[in-house]
C-alpha positions, 0 to 999 in steps of 0.5 A, spaced: 331 881 674 326 884 679 322 879 683 314 881 683 311 879 689 304 880 691 302 882 698 295 879 700 291 885 702 289 885 710 283 882 712 278 887 716 275 885 722 267 886 723 266 890 729 264 884 733 269 879 731 274 877 736 281 877 735 285 870 734 287 868 741 295 869 742 299 864 741 304 866 747 303 870 753 308 873 757 310 869 763 312 875 767 307 879 770 307 887 769 310 889 776 315 883 776 317 886 769 317 893 772 322 891 777 326 887 773 327 892 768 329 897 773 335 893 775 337 891 768 336 899 766 341 900 772 346 895 770 346 898 763 351 902 764 358 899 764 361 903 770 355 901 774 356 894 772 363 894 774 361 897 780 357 891 782 362 886 780 367 889 785 362 889 790 360 882 789 367 880 789 368 883 795 366 879 801 364 885 806 363 893 805 367 897 800 368 904 802 367 909 796 374 912 797 376 905 795 372 905 789 374 912 786 381 910 784 378 904 780 375 908 775 377 915 771 371 918 774 370 924 780 368 922 786 361 925 785 360 921 779 362 914 782 357 916 788 352 918 782 352 911 779 352 908 786 346 912 788 342 909 781 344 902 784 341 903 791 335 906 788 334 900 784 335 896 790 342 892 787 346 895 793 346 897 800 349 903 803 352 904 810 354 911 813 360 911 818 362 918 819 364 922 813 364 915 809 359 911 805 360 903 805 357 899 799 355 892 799 351 888 794 344 886 796 344 878 796 337 877 793 337 884 789 339 880 782 335 873 784 329 875 781 332 877 774 337 871 774 332 866 775 328 869 770 334 869 765 335 862 767 328 859 766 
């Protein structure tokens, strides 16, 4: 037996009529939201999330040559993922000769973490 629902027609506002005040407003300013979104987007890839996990668990800096064997990816692909993380400010890099050593920036995830825990 079909249910007969009647949908109330939308009320049109007159040209000068104000909208209702919003019930809730975002607590995050636009610039903060953009920064946190960039971090979240960078972490949105499973390989990048695993790279950050390895780097944060390691006390010092890790050479890219030590990271490549952990993944079934080529060195250029791992380097690309690290570049995305660097651009988002999540990891830092120090060059020593031919090799690049990566580390997690200590405060990189603080803003996102504080917001998620609020």
